[in-house]
N, C-alpha and C positions, 0 to 999 in steps of 0.2 A: 158435732151435733148428733143427737141420738135419732133413731128411726122414728120415734113418736114425735119429737119436735120437728123433724123434717116433714112428717105427714101433716102436722098442724100448719106449718109454714107454707106448704104447697096445696093445702086443702084437699089432700087425698088420704084415704084410709091406709093404715099400715098394711104391708103385704102379709097375707096369711099363707101358711104352708099348705101346699096341695095335699089332699088326702089320697088314700088308695081306693081303687074300685075293684070289684070282682069280675069274674068271667061273664056272668049274666049281663052286667052293665056294659062291658066292652062289646059283647055280641049285639046288644041292643043299639049302641051308638054306631056300630059299623053295619047294622042291618044284616047280620050273619047269624048262623046258629052257634051254639056253644061248641058243638063238634068241630066246626070250622075254626073257631078260636083255638081249640086244642091242637088241631092240625097245624095251624100257622105258628103256634108256640114251638112245636116240635121241629118245624122246618126253619126256625129262626126268623120268621117274618115279624113276629110281635115280641117286643122286649117285655119281660115280666120279672117279678120278684118272688122268690120262693121263700116263704116264712114258715118254718116248721113244715106242716103238711098242707099249708094254704098257699095259694097262688094269688098274687095281687098285682095290680097294674097302676101306673101313673099315666093319666090320659095325655099329659103333655109329652111324655116319652113315646107313647104309641103314635101320636100325631106326627112328631118330628121324625121318628124312624120311618114311618110310611111315606112321608114327604121326601125323604132322602133316598129311599130304596125303590119306590114304585114310580111308574111313569103313567102319565095320563094319555090315553089313546083317543083320538078324535076320528070319527068317521067322516070321510069326504064324499 
């Protein structure tokens, strides 16, 4: 069964590939500055793709990496 026929059978739209986002969008979603994003990239905190002279991110990669490597601290 093809992806399209599966989508019709299950009444769900076919999966679309995730696009890339830039540093300003990552900074906006994390509520940080672009300078902080640059710092986190150089420290290995944020995964990124270097395409020529451009730097791009996949939001799902950023979220999953932060979930795995960062901890949530709660004040008591």
